[in-house]
C-alpha positions as CSV (number, residue, x, y, z in Angstrom):
1,X,-22.7,-61.4,8.9
2,X,-21.1,-59.3,11.6
3,X,-21.4,-55.6,11.5
4,X,-19.1,-53.7,13.8
5,X,-20.1,-50.1,13.0
6,X,-23.5,-48.5,12.6
7,X,-22.3,-47.1,9.3
8,X,-20.5,-49.8,7.2
9,X,-19.6,-50.3,3.6
10,X,-19.0,-54.0,2.8
11,X,-17.6,-55.0,-0.6
12,X,-18.4,-58.6,-1.5
13,X,-17.4,-59.3,-5.1
14,X,-19.5,-56.9,-7.2
15,X,-22.0,-56.2,-4.4
16,X,-21.5,-53.0,-2.4
17,X,-23.6,-52.9,0.8
18,X,-23.9,-49.6,2.6
19,X,-25.5,-49.8,6.0
20,X,-26.6,-46.8,8.2
21,X,-28.4,-48.4,11.2
22,X,-29.2,-47.7,14.8
23,X,-28.0,-47.1,17.4
24,X,-26.9,-43.8,15.9
25,X,-23.6,-42.2,17.0
26,X,-22.0,-38.8,16.7
27,X,-19.6,-40.0,14.0
28,X,-22.3,-41.5,11.8
29,X,-22.7,-38.6,9.4
30,X,-18.9,-38.4,8.8
31,X,-18.7,-42.2,8.4
32,X,-21.7,-42.2,6.0
33,X,-20.3,-39.4,3.8
34,X,-16.9,-41.2,3.7
35,X,-18.6,-44.4,2.7
36,X,-20.4,-42.6,-0.1
37,X,-17.1,-41.2,-1.3
38,X,-15.8,-44.8,-1.4
39,X,-18.8,-45.9,-3.5
40,X,-18.2,-43.0,-5.8
41,X,-14.6,-44.0,-6.3
42,X,-15.4,-47.7,-7.0
43,X,-14.0,-48.5,-10.4
44,X,-15.3,-52.0,-11.2
45,X,-18.9,-52.7,-12.2
46,X,-21.1,-53.2,-9.2
47,X,-24.5,-53.6,-7.7
48,X,-25.4,-51.3,-4.8
49,X,-27.5,-52.3,-1.7
50,X,-28.2,-49.6,0.8
51,X,-29.8,-50.5,4.1
52,X,-31.1,-47.6,6.3
53,X,-32.6,-47.9,9.7
54,X,-34.9,-44.9,9.1
55,X,-33.8,-42.7,12.1
56,X,-30.4,-41.4,11.2
57,X,-30.6,-37.8,10.0
58,X,-28.0,-35.7,8.3
59,X,-27.3,-32.1,9.3
60,X,-28.0,-29.4,6.8
61,X,-24.3,-29.4,5.8
62,X,-24.4,-33.2,5.5
63,X,-27.5,-33.0,3.3
64,X,-25.6,-30.5,1.1
65,X,-22.5,-32.7,0.9
66,X,-24.7,-35.7,0.0
67,X,-26.4,-33.7,-2.8
68,X,-23.0,-32.6,-4.1
69,X,-21.9,-36.2,-4.0
70,X,-24.9,-37.3,-6.1
71,X,-24.1,-34.5,-8.6
72,X,-20.4,-35.1,-8.8
73,X,-20.6,-38.9,-9.1
74,X,-23.7,-39.3,-11.3
75,X,-21.7,-40.1,-14.5
76,X,-19.3,-42.4,-12.7
77,X,-22.0,-44.3,-10.8
78,X,-24.3,-44.5,-13.9
79,X,-21.5,-46.0,-15.9
80,X,-20.5,-48.6,-13.4
81,X,-23.5,-49.5,-11.2
82,X,-25.7,-52.3,-12.7
83,X,-28.6,-51.9,-10.2
84,X,-29.5,-50.3,-6.9
85,X,-31.7,-51.6,-4.1
86,X,-32.6,-49.3,-1.3
87,X,-33.9,-50.9,1.9
88,X,-35.6,-48.7,4.6
89,X,-38.7,-48.5,6.7
90,X,-41.5,-47.0,4.7
91,X,-39.9,-47.6,1.3
92,X,-42.3,-46.9,-1.5
93,X,-42.8,-46.1,-5.2
94,X,-42.4,-42.4,-4.7
95,X,-39.0,-43.0,-3.2
96,X,-38.1,-45.1,-6.3
97,X,-39.2,-42.3,-8.6
98,X,-37.0,-39.8,-6.8
99,X,-33.9,-41.9,-7.1
100,X,-34.7,-42.8,-10.7
101,X,-34.4,-39.1,-11.5
102,X,-30.8,-39.3,-10.2
103,X,-29.7,-42.6,-11.7
104,X,-30.7,-44.5,-14.9
105,X,-30.0,-48.1,-13.8
106,X,-32.6,-50.5,-12.5
107,X,-33.6,-49.4,-9.0
108,X,-36.0,-50.6,-6.3
109,X,-36.9,-49.2,-2.8
110,X,-38.1,-52.0,-0.5
111,X,-38.5,-52.7,3.2
112,X,-37.1,-56.3,2.8
113,X,-33.4,-56.9,2.5
114,X,-33.9,-60.4,1.2
115,X,-36.1,-59.2,-1.6
116,X,-33.6,-56.4,-2.4
117,X,-30.7,-58.9,-2.6
118,X,-32.8,-61.1,-5.0
119,X,-33.4,-58.0,-7.2
120,X,-29.7,-57.3,-7.3
121,X,-28.8,-60.9,-8.0
122,X,-30.9,-60.6,-11.2
123,X,-28.6,-57.8,-12.4
124,X,-25.3,-59.3,-11.3
125,X,-22.8,-59.6,-14.2
126,X,-25.1,-57.8,-16.7
127,X,-23.6,-55.0,-18.8
């Protein structure tokens, strides 16, 4: 798999993969928020894999925009997303609990992308 940008949204069938990885660039925040918007507009049922490098930080305005995105898209994402897997360094149960407050679908936070993909495969095609 070739990734040309540090922020990338790949759509492969029902799997949406959002990556935010180093090396970080000035345009990353804008690109990340644009990718979130695309996820929020995705109309077909899907599974969401997010892969974060752990070092990219959003500005205060970016954090606010991300929070507004979660609020604005909660119903839409909850209705269409079958499962979410978050991959990032230091992923833990507390992180899972935080995201479970935002979304009702099955969700895991892991450090291993292969394990995350396996989790999402279990939920592919389920109602």
